[in-house]
C-alpha angles and dihedrals in degrees: 000000000000123000092205091239117126116199117199109208124169130193087234086070090066139065128211114239091256093050093044091051091051091048092049093043099239135116117273092235090053090055091048089052092052090048089051091050090051096242093120123060112229141172120227109197089173138008094266101035125085121184128184119204117237091241090057090049089051089051091050092048090054091047091048089052090053091053092049093054 
């Protein structure tokens, strides 16, 4: 059954874990730990792929800035 709502999502709206960590300014393993704890929202299009939306990366950058102050 279709809801009639079409969502347009592009891969350009997402970061890989490595790219997101670099953008945020944290270590990749730190980001993986946060993902594992459930404190970072991710999309898993397949078992081995983890994508982080650009809005989530922006939220994490702000949060990281608050910690650094």
